[in-house]
C-alpha positions in Angstrom: 124.9 118.9 34.2 123.0 117.0 31.6 120.5 114.6 33.3 121.6 111.0 33.4 119.1 108.1 33.6 119.0 104.3 34.0 118.2 102.7 30.6 119.2 99.2 31.4 116.3 97.4 33.0 115.8 95.2 29.9 119.5 94.4 29.7 119.4 93.3 33.3 116.6 90.9 32.5 118.5 89.5 29.5 121.6 89.0 31.6 119.5 87.2 34.3 118.4 84.8 31.6 122.0 84.4 30.4 121.1 85.9 27.0 122.3 89.2 25.5 120.8 90.2 22.1 123.6 90.3 19.6 121.6 92.1 16.8 120.3 94.9 19.0 120.8 98.2 17.2 122.6 100.2 19.8 121.8 103.9 19.3 124.1 105.5 21.9 127.8 104.5 22.0 131.1 105.5 23.5 133.8 104.7 21.0 136.2 103.2 23.6 138.5 105.0 25.9 137.7 107.0 29.0 139.7 109.4 31.1 141.9 107.7 33.7 141.3 108.7 37.3 144.4 110.2 39.1 144.8 107.1 41.3 145.2 104.9 38.3 147.7 107.2 36.5 149.8 107.3 39.7 149.6 103.5 40.1 150.7 103.0 36.6 153.7 105.3 37.1 154.6 103.5 40.3 154.4 100.1 38.6 156.7 101.4 35.7 159.2 102.5 38.4 159.1 99.1 40.1 157.4 100.5 43.2 154.0 98.7 42.8 153.4 95.0 42.1 151.4 93.9 39.1 148.6 92.4 41.2 148.3 95.7 43.1 148.1 97.6 39.8 145.4 95.2 38.5 143.3 95.7 41.6 143.4 99.4 41.1 142.5 99.0 37.5 139.6 96.7 38.4 138.2 99.4 40.8 138.5 102.1 38.1 136.8 99.9 35.5 133.9 99.1 37.8 133.5 102.9 38.4 133.6 103.4 34.6 130.9 100.8 34.1 128.7 102.6 36.7 129.4 106.0 35.0 128.3 104.7 31.6 125.2 103.0 33.2 124.1 106.2 34.9 124.4 108.1 31.6 122.4 105.6 29.6 125.1 104.4 27.2 123.8 101.2 25.7 127.0 99.2 25.2 129.8 99.3 27.7 133.6 99.5 27.4 136.2 99.1 30.1 137.5 102.5 29.0 140.7 100.9 27.9 141.9 101.7 31.4 144.4 98.9 31.4 146.3 100.3 28.4 149.0 102.9 28.0 147.3 103.9 24.8 144.7 102.4 22.4 147.4 100.2 20.7 150.2 99.7 23.2 149.1 96.2 24.1 150.4 95.1 20.7 154.0 95.7 21.7 153.4 94.4 25.2 152.0 91.1 23.9 154.2 90.6 20.9 157.9 90.2 20.8 159.8 92.0 18.0 159.0 95.7 18.7 161.9 98.0 19.6 162.3 101.2 21.5 162.0 103.4 18.5 159.1 105.6 17.2 157.7 106.8 13.9 157.4 110.6 14.2 153.9 112.1 13.6 153.1 115.7 13.0 150.1 116.6 15.3 147.8 119.5 14.9 145.9 121.4 17.6 146.8 122.3 21.2 150.5 121.8 21.7 150.8 120.3 18.2 154.0 119.5 16.4 156.3 116.6 15.7 156.0 113.7 18.2 156.7 110.0 18.2 153.7 107.7 17.9 152.7 105.7 21.0 153.2 102.7 18.8 156.7 101.1 18.8 158.6 100.3 15.6 158.9 96.7 14.4 162.6 95.9 14.6 162.7 92.1 14.5 160.5 89.1 13.5 157.3 89.3 15.4 156.3 86.5 17.8 153.1 86.6 19.8 153.6 85.9 23.5 150.1 86.2 24.8 146.6 87.3 23.8 146.3 91.1 23.6 143.0 91.2 25.4 143.3 88.2 27.8 143.7 90.4 30.9 140.7 92.6 29.8 138.0 90.2 28.9 137.3 88.4 32.3 136.2 91.5 34.2 134.1 92.7 31.3 132.3 89.4 31.1 131.8 89.2 34.8 130.9 92.8 35.7 129.7 94.9 32.7 126.1 96.0 33.5 125.0 95.1 30.0 126.3 94.3 26.5 129.9 95.2 26.1 132.4 95.9 23.3 136.1 95.1 23.3 138.4 97.1 21.1 141.5 96.0 19.1 143.9 98.0 16.9 143.3 97.3 13.3 146.3 95.5 11.7 146.6 98.2 9.0 147.6 100.8 11.7 151.0 99.3 11.9 151.9 99.8 8.3 151.9 103.5 9.2 152.8 103.7 12.9 155.3 100.9 13.2 157.1 100.6 9.8 160.4 102.5 9.8 162.6 102.2 6.7 166.1 101.1 7.6 164.8 99.2 10.6 161.6 97.3 9.8 162.5 96.5 6.2 165.4 94.3 7.4 162.8 91.8 8.6 159.7 92.8 6.5 160.8 94.1 3.1 157.4 95.7 2.4 154.3 97.0 4.2 152.4 94.0 2.8 154.8 91.6 4.5 154.3 93.3 7.9 150.6 93.6 7.4 150.3 89.8 6.8 152.1 89.0 10.0 150.0 91.4 12.1 146.7 90.2 10.5 147.5 86.7 11.8 148.2 88.1 15.3 145.0 90.1 15.5 142.9 87.4 13.9 144.0 85.0 16.7 142.7 87.5 19.3 139.4 88.0 17.4 138.7 84.3 17.1 139.6 83.8 20.7 137.3 86.6 21.8 134.4 85.1 19.8 135.0 81.7 21.4 135.1 83.2 24.8 131.6 84.8 24.3 132.5 88.4 23.3 129.5 89.7 21.3 130.9 93.0 20.0 134.4 93.4 18.6 135.6 96.8 17.3 138.8 97.4 15.3 140.1 100.9 15.6 141.5 102.3 12.4 142.5 106.0 12.7 145.1 105.6 10.1 142.5 105.1 7.4 142.4 108.9 7.5 146.0 108.8 6.2 144.6 107.8 2.8 142.0 110.6 2.7 144.2 113.5 3.8 145.4 115.4 0.7 148.8 116.2 2.3 149.4 112.6 3.3 148.4 111.3 -0.1 151.0 113.6 -1.7 153.7 112.4 0.7 152.9 108.8 -0.2 153.0 109.5 -3.9 156.4 111.3 -3.4 157.6 108.1 -1.7 156.5 106.0 -4.6 153.4 104.6 -2.9 150.0 104.7 -4.5 147.6 105.8 -1.7 144.6 104.1 -3.2 146.4 100.8 -3.7 147.8 101.0 -0.1 144.3 101.7 1.3 142.9 98.7 -0.6 145.6 96.6 1.0 144.7 98.1 4.4 141.0 97.3 4.1 141.7 93.8 2.8 144.1 93.1 5.7 141.7 94.3 8.3 138.9 92.4 6.8 141.0 89.2 6.8 141.6 89.7 10.6 137.8 89.4 11.1 137.2 86.3 8.8 135.7 83.2 10.3 133.6 84.9 13.0 130.0 83.9 13.3 128.0 87.0 12.5 124.9 85.7 14.1 126.7 85.8 17.4 129.2 88.7 17.1 128.8 92.3 15.9 131.9 93.4 14.1 132.7 97.1 13.8 135.5 99.5 12.6 136.1 103.0 14.0 137.6 105.6 11.8 138.9 109.0 13.0 141.6 111.5 12.3 143.9 111.0 15.3 143.1 111.7 18.9 145.9 112.6 21.4 145.6 115.2 24.1 142.9 116.9 22.1 145.1 117.1 19.0 144.5 115.5 15.6 146.7 114.1 12.9 144.9 114.2 9.5 142.2 116.3 7.8 139.8 115.7 5.0 136.4 114.3 4.1 135.8 110.6 3.4 135.4 111.2 -0.3 138.8 109.6 -1.3 138.1 106.4 0.5 134.3 106.1 0.7 133.7 103.6 -2.1 136.3 101.1 -0.8 135.5 101.8 2.8 131.8 101.0 2.4 132.0 98.6 -0.4 134.9 96.3 0.5 135.0 96.3 4.3 132.7 93.6 5.5 131.6 94.7 9.0 128.3 95.3 10.6 128.9 98.9 11.6 131.2 101.8 11.0 131.8 104.4 13.6 132.8 107.6 11.8 134.2 110.9 13.1 131.9 113.8 12.2 132.4 116.3 15.0 134.1 119.1 12.9 134.6 120.5 9.4 137.8 118.4 9.2 135.5 115.4 8.5 133.8 116.9 5.5 130.1 116.4 4.7 127.7 113.4 4.8 127.6 112.9 1.0 130.1 110.0 1.0 127.6 108.0 3.1 125.6 107.4 -0.1 128.1 104.5 -0.7 127.0 102.7 2.5 125.2 99.5 1.7 121.7 99.3 2.9 121.5 97.6 6.3 125.0 98.6 7.5 124.9 100.6 10.7 126.6 104.0 10.5 127.4 105.4 13.9 127.8 109.2 13.6 130.6 110.6 15.8 129.0 114.0 16.3 129.9 114.8 19.9 133.6 115.8 20.3 135.9 114.5 23.0 138.5 117.1 22.2 137.0 120.0 24.0 134.6 120.5 27.0 131.9 122.7 25.4 128.7 120.8 25.3 127.0 120.5 21.9 123.4 121.7 21.3 121.0 118.8 21.3 118.9 120.6 18.6 122.0 120.9 16.4 122.9 117.2 16.9 119.3 116.3 15.8 119.6 118.5 12.7 122.8 116.8 11.8 121.3 113.4 12.2 118.5 114.5 9.9 121.1 115.6 7.4 122.9 112.3 7.4 119.5 110.7 7.0 119.3 112.0 3.5 122.0 109.4 2.6 121.4 106.6 5.1 118.0 105.5 6.4 117.4 106.7 10.0 116.9 103.1 11.1 120.6 102.4 10.1 122.1 105.4 12.0 123.3 105.7 15.6 125.1 108.3 17.6 128.5 108.4 19.4 131.4 110.5 20.5 133.8 111.1 17.6 136.5 109.1 19.4 137.5 108.1 22.9 138.3 110.5 25.7 141.8 109.2 26.3 143.3 107.4 23.3 146.5 108.0 25.2 146.6 107.6 29.0 147.1 111.3 29.7 143.7 112.0 28.1 142.1 114.8 26.2 141.8 118.3 27.6 138.5 118.1 29.5 137.4 117.0 32.9 135.7 113.8 34.2 132.5 115.8 34.6 132.7 117.0 31.0 133.2 113.4 29.9 130.0 112.2 31.7 128.0 115.2 30.4 129.1 114.3 26.8 128.1 110.7 27.2 124.8 111.6 28.8 124.1 114.0 25.9 124.8 111.1 23.4 122.3 108.9 25.3 119.6 111.5 25.7 119.8 112.6 22.1 119.7 109.0 20.8 116.6 108.3 23.0 114.8 111.4 21.6 115.7 110.5 18.0 115.1 106.7 18.0 113.0 106.2 21.2 
């Protein structure tokens, strides 16, 4: 097993003083989700069947999150997540917190192990939306209280729901166009973002895997056949996601967006390099950092990084969460050097390509594999950046 180490003495000192450095350039990150322990999966199933009270489920979630914090600390990951362990999937809290979603799914065609047509974990919008609670209100308190160092909290980007929750014949009865739905969800997410900032969250990440919808040649053709211009649609997606982040004090909060190609049970949804979206992605999306999938040939080369503005952090997702085989550290360092031809090394960092469990069932690797991967990210980052 790759050696883990304790890299958080400085962070403990900052926390003791009540100060956490917002502008610190984290070099080793986990994108978000972590594998769920068996006890948690069983508890969630029991709760769904009415056999376990919500407060009992929350107690089990708390224990699992504290263990997840400790696992990340041991491995040297610099910014903590709660593993999204309270969620059914990375975006299901939207339908749980917002009234107007219905028991219907947009079907996605997945590639990889056990691939094929399958409904998204997102629900379809089938009525006017009304926010009932904050999406992250049940997640933030434990993170503030117990994270061993700086933490990030993730939210689904509003633009996801134009793809995953808009179903013709259902959604268009209430939101005639994608733009109408996007505007509604931007307001919902912006409310959470501003609340998180007010509550002291210092790192907020929007997850936007459906950006890859606009770079995949096959998906672009499908959009054109449906009378949709993929470039105009992507511009609207970026503008909407940017609007959800407006008004946040950048000297206090780091804003990030994660882009991948789908991540469900080690499968993927789209393929293609960043070339088709790079100029708009880097030029129009006003965030401090972008976490980009780069763990396979499906992501293309590093050349599109030339559009990244100087000073923006690019987090290279070079370590895959889709399979257990451990990457060569030498190979990772060579790839970081390759990316450094387009972005200064000081503006690069390293991460996994995505989370380990974007859906609760998790990717096809073990807990030990997960911790080995995260330790590799941390150790490699320390050797590259010190």
